[in-house]
ZAMIRO-326680 format. One record per residue (C-alpha): residue number from 1; x, y, z; residue in three letters. Coordinates in pm, whole numbers, plus 32768, in hexadecimal, padded with zeros to 4 digits. Layout:
<num=NUM; X=X; Y=Y; Z=Z; residu=ALA>
...
end
This chain:
<num=1; X=DE95; Y=8072; Z=8581; residu=MET>
<num=2; X=DDA6; Y=7FFF; Z=86BF; residu=SER>
<num=3; X=DE38; Y=8029; Z=8832; residu=LYS>
<num=4; X=DE94; Y=7F16; Z=88D1; residu=ILE>
<num=5; X=DE26; Y=7E96; Z=8A36; residu=ASP>
<num=6; X=DF61; Y=7E44; Z=8AE1; residu=HIS>
<num=7; X=DEB1; Y=7DB9; Z=8C06; residu=SER>
<num=8; X=DE36; Y=7C78; Z=8B1B; residu=LEU>
<num=9; X=DF91; Y=7C27; Z=8B22; residu=PHE>
<num=10; X=E002; Y=7C85; Z=8C7F; residu=ASP>
<num=11; X=E092; Y=7B16; Z=8CF6; residu=THR>
<num=12; X=E15D; Y=7BD5; Z=8E4D; residu=HIS>
<num=13; X=E0C5; Y=7BA6; Z=8F81; residu=SER>
<num=14; X=E090; Y=7CCE; Z=9066; residu=HIS>
<num=15; X=DFBA; Y=7D34; Z=91B7; residu=GLU>
<num=16; X=DF1D; Y=7E5B; Z=9226; residu=ARG>
<num=17; X=DFE0; Y=7F73; Z=92FB; residu=VAL>
<num=18; X=DEE5; Y=801B; Z=93D8; residu=ASP>
<num=19; X=DF5A; Y=8176; Z=9313; residu=GLU>
<num=20; X=DEC7; Y=8264; Z=9204; residu=ALA>
<num=21; X=DF91; Y=8299; Z=90C8; residu=CYS>
<num=22; X=DFF4; Y=8408; Z=90ED; residu=PRO>
<num=23; X=DFB1; Y=846C; Z=8F7D; residu=GLN>
<num=24; X=DE92; Y=83E0; Z=8F45; residu=CYS>
<num=25; X=DDCF; Y=832D; Z=90A3; residu=GLY>
<num=26; X=DDA8; Y=81F4; Z=9033; residu=GLN>
<num=27; X=DE3A; Y=80FB; Z=910A; residu=ALA>
<num=28; X=DF93; Y=8076; Z=9123; residu=LEU>
<num=29; X=DFF2; Y=7F31; Z=910C; residu=VAL>
<num=30; X=E152; Y=7E60; Z=9131; residu=MET>
<num=31; X=E1AB; Y=7D98; Z=8FEE; residu=ARG>
<num=32; X=E2AC; Y=7C89; Z=8FF4; residu=HIS>
<num=33; X=E33E; Y=7C5C; Z=8EAA; residu=VAL>
<num=34; X=E453; Y=7B3C; Z=8EB5; residu=GLY>
<num=35; X=E532; Y=7B79; Z=8FE8; residu=LYS>
<num=36; X=E507; Y=7CEF; Z=8FFB; residu=SER>
<num=37; X=E3B8; Y=7D9F; Z=9059; residu=SER>
<num=38; X=E346; Y=7EFF; Z=906B; residu=PHE>
<num=39; X=E20A; Y=7FCC; Z=90B7; residu=ILE>
<num=40; X=E14E; Y=8050; Z=8FA6; residu=GLY>
<num=41; X=DFEB; Y=80E0; Z=8F65; residu=CYS>
<num=42; X=DEB9; Y=7FD4; Z=8F2A; residu=SER>
<num=43; X=DE8C; Y=80EE; Z=8E05; residu=GLY>
<num=44; X=DF7A; Y=8088; Z=8D26; residu=TYR>
<num=45; X=DF9A; Y=80B3; Z=8BF4; residu=PRO>
<num=46; X=DED1; Y=820C; Z=8C45; residu=GLY>
<num=47; X=DFA2; Y=825F; Z=8D79; residu=CYS>
<num=48; X=E123; Y=81FC; Z=8D6F; residu=ASP>
<num=49; X=E174; Y=8247; Z=8EB7; residu=TYR>
<num=50; X=E26D; Y=8170; Z=8F58; residu=THR>
<num=51; X=E363; Y=8191; Z=907B; residu=ARG>
<num=52; X=E454; Y=8089; Z=910E; residu=PRO>
<num=53; X=E435; Y=7FAC; Z=9219; residu=VAL>
<num=54; X=E526; Y=800D; Z=9321; residu=LYS>
<num=55; X=E609; Y=7F4E; Z=93D6; residu=GLY>
<num=56; X=E57A; Y=7E4D; Z=94D4; residu=HIS>
<num=57; X=E42A; Y=7ECF; Z=94D2; residu=GLU>
<num=58; X=E3CE; Y=7DFF; Z=93C6; residu=SER>
<num=59; X=E285; Y=7D48; Z=9439; residu=ALA>
<num=60; X=E22E; Y=7D55; Z=95A3; residu=VAL>
<num=61; X=E18F; Y=7BC8; Z=95D4; residu=LEU>
<num=62; X=E11E; Y=7BF3; Z=975B; residu=LYS>
<num=63; X=E162; Y=7CF0; Z=9867; residu=VAL>
<num=64; X=E1D6; Y=7C72; Z=99C1; residu=LEU>
<num=65; X=E143; Y=7D10; Z=9AE5; residu=ASP>
<num=66; X=E1CA; Y=7C2E; Z=9BEF; residu=GLU>
<num=67; X=E341; Y=7CAD; Z=9BA6; residu=ALA>
<num=68; X=E3A0; Y=7E0C; Z=9B96; residu=PRO>
<num=69; X=E4CC; Y=7E91; Z=9AB1; residu=CYS>
<num=70; X=E5D7; Y=7EAA; Z=9BB3; residu=PRO>
<num=71; X=E66D; Y=7FFD; Z=9B1B; residu=GLN>
<num=72; X=E529; Y=80DC; Z=9B0E; residu=CYS>
<num=73; X=E40A; Y=7FFE; Z=9BBC; residu=GLY>
<num=74; X=E315; Y=7FDE; Z=9A50; residu=ALA>
<num=75; X=E2A8; Y=7E9F; Z=9A23; residu=PRO>
<num=76; X=E35E; Y=7DA4; Z=994F; residu=LEU>
<num=77; X=E309; Y=7CF5; Z=97F9; residu=ALA>
<num=78; X=E365; Y=7BD4; Z=9741; residu=VAL>
<num=79; X=E394; Y=7C48; Z=95E0; residu=LYS>
<num=80; X=E3E7; Y=7BB9; Z=9488; residu=GLN>
<num=81; X=E533; Y=7C86; Z=9419; residu=GLY>
<num=82; X=E63D; Y=7BE5; Z=92F5; residu=ARG>
<num=83; X=E6DB; Y=7AF3; Z=937E; residu=TYR>
<num=84; X=E59E; Y=7A62; Z=9460; residu=GLY>
<num=85; X=E4D6; Y=7A89; Z=9584; residu=MET>
<num=86; X=E561; Y=7B5E; Z=96CB; residu=PHE>
<num=87; X=E4F7; Y=7C04; Z=97FB; residu=ILE>
<num=88; X=E539; Y=7D8C; Z=97D0; residu=GLY>
<num=89; X=E47B; Y=7EC1; Z=9860; residu=CYS>
<num=90; X=E331; Y=7F1B; Z=980B; residu=SER>
<num=91; X=E3A7; Y=8083; Z=9806; residu=ALA>
<num=92; X=E479; Y=8077; Z=96DB; residu=PHE>
<num=93; X=E546; Y=8179; Z=9655; residu=PRO>
<num=94; X=E556; Y=8238; Z=97A2; residu=ALA>
<num=95; X=E5CB; Y=8108; Z=9881; residu=CYS>
<num=96; X=E69E; Y=7FD5; Z=9796; residu=HIS>
<num=97; X=E6B6; Y=7ED9; Z=989E; residu=TYR>
<num=98; X=E6C8; Y=7D8D; Z=9825; residu=ILE>
<num=99; X=E6D2; Y=7C48; Z=990F; residu=ALA>
<num=100; X=E80A; Y=7B60; Z=98FE; residu=GLU>
<num=101; X=E7E6; Y=7A30; Z=9853; residu=ASP>
<num=102; X=E794; Y=7915; Z=9931; residu=GLN>
<num=103; X=E829; Y=77F3; Z=9827; residu=ASP>
<num=104; X=E99C; Y=784F; Z=9877; residu=GLU>
<num=105; X=EA3B; Y=7755; Z=9962; residu=LYS>
<num=106; X=EB91; Y=777F; Z=9A16; residu=ASP>
<num=107; X=EC7D; Y=765F; Z=99BD; residu=THR>
<num=108; X=ED73; Y=76AD; Z=9A93; residu=GLY>
<num=109; X=EE9E; Y=76C7; Z=99C9; residu=THR>
<num=110; X=EF7D; Y=77F0; Z=99CA; residu=PRO>
<num=111; X=EF76; Y=787D; Z=9868; residu=CYS>
<num=112; X=F0DB; Y=780D; Z=97CD; residu=PRO>
<num=113; X=F0E8; Y=7982; Z=96F2; residu=SER>
<num=114; X=F0D7; Y=7A8F; Z=97E9; residu=CYS>
<num=115; X=F11F; Y=79E2; Z=9945; residu=GLY>
<num=116; X=F00D; Y=7AB6; Z=9A17; residu=GLU>
<num=117; X=EEDC; Y=7A43; Z=9944; residu=GLY>
<num=118; X=EE10; Y=78DB; Z=99A1; residu=GLU>
<num=119; X=ED76; Y=781C; Z=9847; residu=LEU>
<num=120; X=EBFE; Y=77F1; Z=985E; residu=LEU>
<num=121; X=EB44; Y=773B; Z=97AC; residu=GLU>
<num=122; X=EA5E; Y=7807; Z=96DE; residu=ARG>
<num=123; X=E933; Y=77BB; Z=95CF; residu=VAL>
<num=124; X=E93F; Y=789D; Z=9470; residu=ASN>
<num=125; X=E80A; Y=790B; Z=93C9; residu=ARG>
<num=126; X=E804; Y=77C1; Z=9309; residu=PHE>
<num=127; X=E7DC; Y=7709; Z=9455; residu=GLY>
<num=128; X=E93D; Y=7683; Z=9429; residu=LYS>
<num=129; X=EA0E; Y=7660; Z=9554; residu=THR>
<num=130; X=EB70; Y=7700; Z=956F; residu=PHE>
<num=131; X=EC78; Y=775C; Z=9676; residu=TYR>
<num=132; X=ECEE; Y=78C9; Z=9689; residu=ALA>
<num=133; X=ED8A; Y=79A0; Z=9784; residu=CYS>
<num=134; X=ECD9; Y=7A4E; Z=989D; residu=ASP>
<num=135; X=ED9F; Y=7BBA; Z=984B; residu=ARG>
<num=136; X=ED13; Y=7BC3; Z=96EA; residu=TYR>
<num=137; X=ED41; Y=7CB5; Z=95EE; residu=PRO>
<num=138; X=EE84; Y=7CE7; Z=96BB; residu=LYS>
<num=139; X=EEEC; Y=7BA1; Z=9685; residu=CYS>
<num=140; X=EE68; Y=7ACD; Z=952A; residu=LYS>
<num=141; X=EEDC; Y=798F; Z=95B9; residu=TYR>
<num=142; X=EDE0; Y=788B; Z=954A; residu=VAL>
<num=143; X=EDCD; Y=76E1; Z=953A; residu=LEU>
<num=144; X=ECA2; Y=761B; Z=9480; residu=ASN>
<num=145; X=ED0D; Y=74EC; Z=9543; residu=ASP>
<num=146; X=ECEA; Y=74C7; Z=96C5; residu=PRO>
<num=147; X=EE0F; Y=7525; Z=9779; residu=PRO>
<num=148; X=EEEC; Y=746E; Z=9885; residu=VAL>
<num=149; X=EFEF; Y=7516; Z=9966; residu=GLN>
<num=150; X=F0FE; Y=7445; Z=98FB; residu=GLU>
<num=151; X=F260; Y=748A; Z=9847; residu=PRO>
<num=152; X=F29E; Y=7408; Z=96EE; residu=CYS>
<num=153; X=F3CD; Y=72E5; Z=96FB; residu=PRO>
<num=154; X=F452; Y=737F; Z=95DF; residu=VAL>
<num=155; X=F43B; Y=74F3; Z=95DA; residu=CYS>
<num=156; X=F405; Y=7529; Z=9749; residu=GLY>
<num=157; X=F2AE; Y=7610; Z=96EB; residu=TRP>
<num=158; X=F1E3; Y=763F; Z=9849; residu=ALA>
<num=159; X=F0A7; Y=7596; Z=97B8; residu=VAL>
<num=160; X=F03A; Y=7495; Z=96F3; residu=MET>
<num=161; X=EEDE; Y=742B; Z=9663; residu=VAL>
<num=162; X=EE23; Y=7300; Z=965E; residu=ARG>
<num=163; X=EDB4; Y=726B; Z=9506; residu=ARG>
<num=164; X=ED2D; Y=713A; Z=949A; residu=SER>
<num=165; X=EDEF; Y=708E; Z=939B; residu=GLN>
<num=166; X=EDA5; Y=6F13; Z=9310; residu=LYS>
<num=167; X=ECA7; Y=6EC2; Z=9413; residu=GLY>
<num=168; X=EDA9; Y=6F14; Z=9527; residu=ARG>
<num=169; X=EDA7; Y=7081; Z=95FC; residu=GLU>
<num=170; X=EF27; Y=70FF; Z=95D3; residu=VAL>
<num=171; X=EFDE; Y=7237; Z=9643; residu=LEU>
<num=172; X=F059; Y=7316; Z=9527; residu=ARG>
<num=173; X=F123; Y=7457; Z=953D; residu=CYS>
<num=174; X=F069; Y=7589; Z=94C6; residu=PRO>
<num=175; X=F190; Y=7625; Z=9444; residu=VAL>
<num=176; X=F1A4; Y=7645; Z=92A4; residu=LYS>
<num=177; X=F2C8; Y=7568; Z=924A; residu=GLY>
<num=178; X=F2E7; Y=748D; Z=936A; residu=CYS>
<num=179; X=F2B7; Y=732E; Z=936B; residu=GLU>
<num=180; X=F291; Y=7329; Z=94F5; residu=GLY>
<num=181; X=F19C; Y=71FE; Z=9540; residu=GLN>
<num=182; X=F141; Y=7122; Z=9673; residu=LYS>
<num=183; X=F069; Y=6FFF; Z=9699; residu=SER>
<num=184; X=EF3B; Y=6FBA; Z=97AA; residu=LEU>
<num=185; X=EF1D; Y=6E8B; Z=9846; residu=PRO>
end
């Protein structure tokens, strides 16, 4: 039986890493297969060295020289993680600083579930907007529609949500089973 040259069938993307393989000395590459990534030897299948890409250090896209890390003073970097791009410390794993997401907007509506937090407008990893308590993970209250600080006329819940219904704007109660609704002018 003849030996198969696996490089002919390699359709997965990969990029060079500035390191040598500890087993054979050839260059290491970051391989992207589906949604996952790992670092492996460029001499595969002759050398089978692999290691996981740890945490948020999967790919440094650009080092930001003008902004030092507030925790350790190292430069910040634009990185690509499993949930998209973010800004984090270039000294990872020694420093775990990650800049807060600037996409969050305060709605000015108190959280009706815990009574202590406020609802923030956030964007999930798929780009969809949702509204959640700023005390997460202690409070896991989430809404899919914009909150309005107005009590429900039926059940008295402190927040209603704005929705489009048959071409007009209405306020609806987010409590499951409650049919509270109010038309907007």
